[in-house]
N, C-alpha and C positions, 0 to 999 in steps of 0.2 A: 417573790412571785415563784409559783410552782410551773412545771411544765405536765402537760396531759400526757401520762403514760399507759391511757386505757389499753387493755387487752382486747376489748369489744369494740374496736374501732371500725364499724362499718363505714363510715364517712370516709375513712383513707381509700377505700376501694374506688370511689369515685375518680382518683386522680388528683393531681394539685396543679395550682397555679401560682404564679409568683406576682402578687398583687403590687402594682407600682415599682416593680423591680426588686423589691427587698422584703415583702412580706409573703411568706409561703404558707398558703392556705389549701386545705382541702375543697374541692369544687362542690361537694354537697355541704351546704351549710343550713343555717336556721333563721326565720323572719320572725320576729317578736310582735308582730301587729296583732296576732289573734290572742296574746296572753290576756291583756285586759278584758277582752270581749270579743265575740265572734265576728261581730260587724260594729261599726263606728255608733250605731245607735242601738245596739243589742244589750242584753242584760249584762252586768259586771260578773266576770269569772271571780272562782275563788283563787285568791292570790297564792295560798300553799299548793295549789295544782300547777300554777305557773312556775312558781319555786322547784317544784319537783320536775316540771318537763324541762326546764332549762339544765337542771344538774345531770339528768338522764341524757340530753343531747351532747354535753360535754362528754360523758362517759363514752357515748357512741363516735366519738371522734371528732365533733363539730369543732372547729375551730374558725368559723368565721360566723358571726352574728349581726343581723341587720335590724335596726331599731330606729325610733326616732322620738322626739320628745312629745309629740302630739299623739303617739300610741297609748291613749289614756281613755279611761272609762271611770268616772267617779273618783274614787279614791285610788285606784288601782293603776299604777304607771308602769308601762314596760322596763323603762331605764331602771328605776327604783327596784324592779323585781331581778334585774340583770345583776344589779349590785348586790342586793341582799344573797341570791343564789350563789354567785361565782367569784366574789371578791374575798380575799385578793386573788387577782386574775392571772392564771397560768400565762407565762412567757410567750406562749404561742397562740394566743386568743386575739384575734383580731375583731373589733367592735366597730361595725359601720353605723353611721345615724345620717339623718337627713333633717335640713333645715329650710324653711320657706313659707310653708303653709301656716296658717294662725287659725285656732279654732274658735269657732262663734260661740254665743251663750248657749247653745244646745250641745258643746263639746264636739261637734262634727268640724272638721277642717274645712273652711270657707272662704278664708281671705289668704292673701299673699303679704310677706314681709316685704318692707321696703329696705333699701339698702342699709338705713340707720339702724333697723331693728334687728338685722342679723348676728350682728355680735352678742347682743344680749340672749339669743338663741343657742348660740354656740357655748357661751359661758354657762347657761342653765344646763346644757348637755354634760359638760364637764363635771358641774357639781354634782348631778343625780347619778351620772355612772362612777363618780369618784376617782376620776382619772386627771393627770397634768396635761395630757395630750390625746386628742381625738385621732383614732388610726386613720378612718376615712370619714370625710363629711360630703355628703351630696348636696347641691342646690336643687331642691325639689321645685319643679316651675308649673304653674298653670293648677288647675282643679282636676276633676275626673274626666275631662275632656280630653281629646288627643292633644300631641305637642305642636309647637308651632306658632306663629303669629305675633311674637313679643321678644325684645331684645333682652338678653340676660348678663349682658358684659358688665353692668355697673354692679350688679349683685354678685355676680361671679369674682369681681376684683375684690370686693369686701373679704369674702373668704380665702382669695390669695394673699391678702394683707395679712389674715390671721395665721396662715401657713408660714408666712415669712416670720411671723412672730414667736413661732414655735407651738402655737396653740394646736394646730392641725398638721399631721403627717402628709396625707395624700387627699386630694380633691376628686370629686365626681359629679356627675349632672344625671338629673333623673326628668323623666317624661320630655324629652327634647327631640328634634327633628336634626337632620344632618347640617343645617345652617346654623342652628343654636349650639351644636358639638363643635363647629369651627370658629364659631364666635369665642366659646370658651377656650379652647385650645390655644387661641391668639392671645388670651390674657395669662394663662397658667397652665402646666400639664395637668391632664385630664386621666387618671387612673381607672375609672370605672363610668360605666354608663348603666342606668337603671330604667328600662322602659317595659311598657306591656308587650308580652311576648310568649306563647305557648304552642303547643303542637296544633291547636286550631285556630292559632292567631298569629300568622306568620308574615304580617305585613311589615315589618321591621327589619326584615332579612337583609336588606341592602346597607342599613346602618350596621347591623351586625357584622357583616363582610367587612365595613370599614374599621370597626372596632378591632377585628381579627387581624387585620392588615397592619394596625398600629399597636398590635400588644395592649390593647386597652381591654379591660375586663367588661364582659357584658352580662348584667344581672338582671333576669327578668322579674319585674313584680306580677303578681298573679300568676305564678308558673303552673298553677293548676285551675286558672280561669277566674277565680276570684267571684264575688257576687254579681259582677257586671256581665261576665261572660263564662257562665259555668261550663264545664267539659261537658260534651256529649259522650258518653261511654260506650256507646254501641259500636262505634268504629275501631275504638281500642280493644274490645272485647276479644277478637280472634287472636289477635298478637298476644293479649294477656293471658290467654288459655293455654297457648303454646308454651309459655313462660312459666306456667302454675303462678300468675302473679296477677295483682290487681290493675284495674284501669289507671289508677293514681301512679302506682309504680312504673307502667309503662310511659306514661306521660313525662315522669320525672327522668327516666332512662333516655327518652327520646332528647330531652335538653342536653343530656350530658354527650349524647352521640352527635349532637349538632355542630358542634364548635369547641375547640379546645380552649377558648377564651370565655366559655360560657359557664358562669356559675350560678347553681340554683340555691334559693333560700326559701324552701317551703315552710310555711308557718302554720302551727297549731296551738290548740290549748289543751290538747288530749295527750296523754302519755301513749294509748294504744294506737293513734294516728301518727305519733312520732316514730314509733318502731316500724311502722308500715312504710313511712317516707324514706328512713334511714335505710331500708331493706333495697330501695332501688338501686342503690350503689352496685349491687352485685349483678344486675340485669346487663346483659350483653346483647344488644339487637342485631339482629343479621340484616344482610341487604334486603332480603324479603320483607322482614319486618318493616324496615324504613320505607321500601317502597309501598307498602300497603297503608301505612300511615300518611305517607304524603299524597295518596290518591284519596 
């Protein structure tokens, strides 16, 4: 293995977090969902571009990549792009993945794995990523609706068993409410929560505070809104103008300023957008900026 020694480490300016108490990562990472396609039902993207984006992300100091086996469109699979682009992996690179959703005939995640199916999903991620142990595995619960309404203990217990076997280093939960997080923590330690949260969607603030108190990483999915709730750039424009930045960069800077346990994983299939996202690590929002964004 190698260590990332890039001198162009913009991600490092975002600060560090000790994931699970033993994995030191930069708080500005990268989400792999948009490498195969812009949306689950969109056209397939050029895999060579995805490979270039991943290699540039690491050059810019990213050492936390978030992926999933269901990040797939046609023959283009995010996990395989990561392996092709980055293996042998740098010693400081942390790869997080998610299991739970099952893709339907149209390729869109539309079902949930039973406890008996989870081991196979973990083993598939091990194979496609080319590793003997996964750094972080989230149990992704539910569909595109909000969290809550179902027990996760039986499924999380399966991942806890795989952790005991040495196939997983740390566990996380995604798309959960406070009761589900408590249920998971009663089974095994939770290193990270991945929920929907951004500057204009702050309904999960109380759960974020719980994570902060417990030292659990909080990792927003759709940190820039996503297709389901795109950012309204107008309220961000005034702050962006003061910093000679873009609305996207301010939205990412706001996340980094919100809590020391919050990790950002903006995803893109574009080199230009990657550069834009990574530059957000250099923005330091003032109290005036934060007050305006809150209003």
